[in-house]
BANU-367173 format. One record per atom (N, C-alpha, C): x, y, z. Coordinates in steps of 0.001 Angstrom, whole numbers, padded with zeros to 6 digits, always signed. Atoms other than C-alpha are relative to their C-alpha. Example, Ala and Ser with C-alpha at 12.3 -4.5 7.8 and 13.67 -1.06 7.14 Angstrom:
# BANU-367173
+000890-001190+000000+012300-004500+007800+000900+001200+000000-000820-001190-000060+013670-001060+007140-000770+001090+000730
***
This chain:
# BANU-367173
-000228-000950-001065+101268+036954+111756-000832+001250-000272+000859-001177+000141+098840+039820+112322+000659+001178+000715-000556-001216-000599+100230+043288+112917-001137+000859+000518+001033-000877-000547+098232+045565+115162+000159+001401-000567-000021-001387+000483+097279+049033+114023+000500+000911+001087-000452-000952-001015+099065+051857+115768-001156+000872+000489+000971-000926-000581+097081+054124+118043-000049+001275-000831+000071-001273+000723+095808+057387+116472+001053+000998+000476-001014-000919-000515+098255+059202+118730+001360-000239-000645-001242+000298+000700+101071+057465+116840+000227+001013-001127-000099-000922+001126+100317+059791+113928+000097+001456+000438+000094-001392-000423+099708+062961+115905+001147+000420+000921-001045-000357-000955+102458+062797+118554+001241+000599-000651-001154-000679+000608+105325+063564+116151-000295+001466-000325+000365-001377+000290+103427+066711+115178-000027+000840+001270+000093-000728-001266+103027+067647+118858+001342+000540+000460-001315-000475-000425+106779+068080+119268+000431+001242-000768-000385-001159+000795+106917+070806+116635-000007+001307+000783-000049-001254-000743+105978+073619+119075+001274+000164+000820-001235-000101-000768+109059+072782+121144+001133+000520-000875-001029-000471+000900+111282+073302+118121-000270+001428-000462+000376-001333+000471+109387+076451+117197+000112+001051+001091-000023-000949-001113+109846+078054+120626+000971+001146-000225-000978-001056+000262+112867+079986+119405-000360+000829-001217+000417-000688+001201+110991+081189+116334-001188+000898+000336+001094-000895-000359+108900+084308+117091-001191-000097-000944+001100+000105+000952+106826+083726+113951-000914-001170+000344+000812+001164-000347+105596+080420+115408-001110+000359+000984+000972-000429-001004+103683+082268+118124-000710+001235-000550+000715-001112+000623+101116+084403+116305-001377+000143+000629+001330-000265-000545+098166+085973+118044-001010-000078-001132+001061+000128+000984+094946+085201+116240+000054-001288-000800-000179+001236+000768+096294+081956+114739+000159-001174+000950-000141+001234-000769+096019+078399+116079+000003-001177-000972-000056+001212+000811+096526+074865+114804-000782-001111+000682+000759+001145-000479+094179+071906+115191+000398-001199-000848-000407+001212+000700+095579+068483+114279-000948-001121+000409+001045+000988-000245+093123+065609+113934+000351-001325-000675-000070+001349+000547+093413+061845+113471-001402-000572+000102+001368+000517+000064+090091+060346+112360+000045-001497-000270+000140+001437+000200+089400+056639+112789-001463-000345+000211+001438+000224-000111+085755+056043+112006-000611+001136+000784+000642-001052-000783+083673+057899+114563+000845+000500+001184-000884-000417-001087+086670+058411+116886+001009+001019-000517-000929-001065+000372+088752+061587+116726+001019+000199+001113-001063-000401-000923+092098+062282+118390+000425+001389-000442-000154-001406+000357+092596+066046+118507+001095+000652+000836-001018-000797-000679+095503+068336+119378-000151+001450-000453+000095-001442+000262+094973+072119+119597+001220+000671+000595-001121-000796-000482+097973+074431+119889-000298+001457-000331+000390-001393+000189+097246+078124+120414+000721+000901+000993-000442-000972-001001+098775+081214+121983-001106+000217+001029+000981-000203-001067+097061+081779+125337-000884+001215-000280+000764-001211+000300+095964+085217+124128-001277-000316-000780+001174+000348+000810+093578+083606+121605-001153-000511+000843+001021+000657-000806+091725+081717+124324-000370+000779+001250+000212-000691-001271+092057+084026+127325-000044+001513-000107-000107-001456+000118+092748+087522+126063+001233+000547+000715-001263-000388-000652+096046+087569+128032+000955-001190-000059-001002+001063+000088+099302+085578+128131+000900-000087+001223-000805+000057-001216+100708+086152+131594-000712-000879+001019+000658+000747-001076+100029+084215+134758-001173+000828+000508+001153-000758-000482+096553+085160+136000+000309+000653+001344-000252-000756-001220+096733+087834+138665-001317+000366+000672+001268-000466-000564+093232+089208+139130-000998-001153+000108+001069+000992-000124+090141+087270+140129-000659-000245-001353+000603+000137+001319+088726+087958+136658+000868-000876-000913-000899+000814+000821+091810+086457+134973-000031-001471+000433+000123+001376-000491+091622+083356+137192-001315-000612-000485+001302+000467+000465+087933+083064+136293+000046-000322-001499-000114+000220+001439+088707+083397+132555+000756-001289-000286-000793+001210+000195+091364+080663+132786-000817-001241+000364+000810+001144-000424+089061+078313+134709-001148-000271-000961+001127+000133+000926+086134+078976+132361+000464-000582-001343-000524+000512+001273+088246+078373+129236+000418-001464+000143-000424+001378-000234+089734+075203+130714-001204-000930+000070+001232+000802-000094+086266+073894+131578-000606-000208-001387+000586+000095+001344+084970+074642+128058+000844-000940-000875-000897+000792+000849+088030+073067+126379+000028-001478+000379+000001+001406-000406+087700+069847+128392-001371-000660-000138+001342+000583+000079+083954+069383+127949-000678+000167-001360+000613-000267+001303+083123+070735+124478+000827-000648-001110-000758+000577+001118+084101+068650+121428+000507+001103-000925-000587-001018+000875+086473+070707+119286-000390-000210-001457+000555+000270+001326+084908+069084+116206-001312-000754+000152+001254+000746+000085+081417+067852+115366-000510+000115-001437+000559-000037+001349+079294+067285+112276-001509+000095+000045+001462-000111+000094+075729+067868+111090-000666-001352+000207+000795+001193-000190+073264+065304+112346+000648-001087+000834-000640+001007-000844+075680+063483+114634+000242+000579+001394-000278-000405-001373+076411+063579+118354+001431-000412+000326-001381+000262-000386+080010+063851+119528+000181+000368+001466-000262-000244-001413+081223+063639+123121+001492-000127+000283-001390+000076-000432+084587+064259+124737+000128-001182+000949-000239+001163-000852+085828+060968+126191+001117+000280+001004-001080-000419-000893+089041+062412+127653+000595+001275-000571-000582-001280+000434+090765+065778+127544+001049+000450+000998-001024-000581-000848+093784+067582+128879+000324+001388-000542-000370-001361+000374+094621+071286+128865+001292+000342+000736-001281-000395-000582+098237+072336+129428+000255+001458-000371-000174-001424+000259+098766+076070+129814+001327+000546+000497-001187-000574-000626+101799+076616+132007-000324+001260+000784+000404-001231-000682+099793+079492+133505-000352-000211+001461+000321+000281-001394+098763+077777+136728+001275-000256+000782-001154+000286-000845+101172+077533+139614+000307-001492-000011-000204+001441+000020+100652+073755+139482+000751-000444-001238-000667+000350+001253+101941+073721+135888+001410+000551-000078-001252-000748+000092+105028+075782+136703+000915-000375+001160-000965+000271-001055+108113+074695+138604+000593+001318+000455-000565-001233-000539+109284+077431+140895+001516-000043-000088-001452-000099+000056+112836+078547+140291+000373+001466-000017-000460-001388+000015+114926+081642+140529+000270+000464-001413-000261-000337+001390+115522+081511+136791-001316+000097-000746+001231-000185+000756+112837+082807+134476+000263-000281-001469-000146+000314+001411+112339+081470+130984-000703+001080-000828+000656-000951+000904+111132+083368+127928-001507-000069+000160+001446+000112-000141+107643+081992+128576-000506+000800+001193+000418-000816-001130+107573+083869+131905-000233+001454-000404+000113-001382+000449+107736+087090+129895-001291+000265-000765+001302-000283+000584+104278+086647+128436-000291-000636-001328+000318+000682+001251+104292+084227+125508-000331-001455+000283+000445+001340-000336+102402+081220+126808-000870-000560-001100+000872+000715+000915+100797+078652+124559-000883-000934+000810+000911+000965-000586+097863+076425+125383-000015-001206-000929+000074+001241+000766+097903+072794+124277-001149-000826+000560+001176+000765-000397+094656+070843+124359+000007-001308-000777+000202+001283+000661+094281+067140+123640-001383-000499+000371+001329+000578-000225+090899+065490+123261-000113-001321-000746+000483+001204+000665+089622+062018+122481-001503+000196-000110+001420-000262+000249+086204+062505+120898-000620-001243-000626+000741+001125+000553+083685+059768+120223-001319+000522-000564+001243-000428+000652+080869+060386+117749-000841-001242-000296+000870+001131+000281+077849+058199+117102+000029-000402-001470-000100+000283+001428+078585+058337+113353+000952+001020-000603-000732-001024+000733+080438+060311+110711-001016+000836-000762+000958-000812+000762+078758+063232+108951-000187-000574-001408+000294+000541+001338+077028+061987+105781+000669+000810-001093-000572-000875+001018+078323+064980+103864+001508+000193+000160-001442-000116-000216+081874+064654+105264+000434+001336+000568-000315-001340-000493+081670+068167+106744+000122-000014+001521-000274-000139-001429+083198+068756+110174+000055+001479+000337+000053-001396-000436+082727+071989+112133+000690+000149+001349-000640-000313-001280+084806+073536+114914-000642+001250+000595+000573-001172-000655+083249+075915+117455+001052+000984+000519-001068-000798-000624+086642+077416+118383-000012+001471-000403-000064-001399+000430+086604+080585+116254-001243+000782+000386+001216-000658-000483+083057+081326+117387+000082+000242+001513-000076-000093-001452+083764+080696+121080+001045+001012+000472-001123-000837-000440+087057+082614+121274+000240+001117-001012-000015-001133+000934+086885+086062+119678+001399+000390-000466-001362-000367+000404+090676+086505+119574+000610-000991-000986-000490+000990+000953+091110+083384+117415-000589+000332-001365+000463-000433+001312+090889+084694+113879+000133-001086-001063-000213+001067+000976+092280+081707+111968+000379-001281+000731-000293+001314-000544+092380+078016+112786+000435-000891-001157-000515+000888+001035+094589+075835+110594-000234-001439+000454+000342+001379-000324+093214+072276+110601+000789-000919-000923-000717+001039+000737+095420+069367+109549-000610-001320+000424+000673+001234-000351+093681+065992+109379+000554-001183-000765-000359+001291+000586+094499+062365+108696-001179-000923+000255+001098+000951-000129+091787+059783+108030+000306-001195-000893-000206+001127+000919+091511+056399+106326-000161+000409-001467+000191-000475+001371+090437+058379+103227+001194+000803-000516-001147-000800+000415+093665+060388+103173+000318+001057+001027-000358-001102-000891+094908+063626+104626-000288+001313-000702+000266-001299+000584+094289+067301+104125+000177+001103+001014-000128-001178-000853+094385+070778+105541-001003+001043-000451+000951-001081+000273+091969+073682+105779+000276+001140+000956-000081-001170-000876+091943+077184+107214-001416+000443+000322+001324-000407-000442+088885+078071+109279+000062+001398+000591+000140-001333-000592+087677+081503+110392-001341+000052+000718+001302-000126-000667+084717+082824+112363-001148-000051-001010+001035+000051+001044+082796+083052+109069-000101-001376-000645-000037+001316+000634+083855+079653+107727+000608-000976+000999-000446+000835-001111+084052+077185+110609+000019-001490-000352+000121+001407+000404+083765+073943+108578+001007-000370-001074-000847+000548+001059+085902+071719+106389-000559-001366-000385+000530+001265+000521+085153+068660+104277+001121-001021-000119-000884+001140+000171+086860+065300+104489-000635-000839-001100+000562+000722+001149+086353+063606+101112+000735-001335-000175-000620+001306+000223+086962+059948+100276+000952+000019-001171
***
């Protein structure tokens, strides 16, 4: 009998529920900090980014002005088309992506009751399936997030690969981490 391998999301989905449990913890929502969780299977990456909206947009309320709507649309476009990880000498492309902000009217159920998130503490959750033509020879992966979004000061990366698992903290000065066998 041959057992099939679970999907990469099998490993990452339990981690995705953590923000729901952290919603009552003010320390879980820190401006300047974000988390990137990655499952690596050969040249395929399953990625989950969780960040306060402020890091990506510069604000955390529902967009009101034309400029705020533009910022939200521009960030959403970038997050769905730009691979959140890549490596030297390889080409990576986003195969599928989803951005959940809760900031658009479409993402928000209208009701007379307002939740704590209506008061200005929105998070953005991005999922991406990334396909690369190879793995970096040196095992070094780079994220453009801290360079693209000036309010993101630290990005905590947690990764799982066939070689093992690990974690790294990235900044605008150090945007790379190494996955070693």
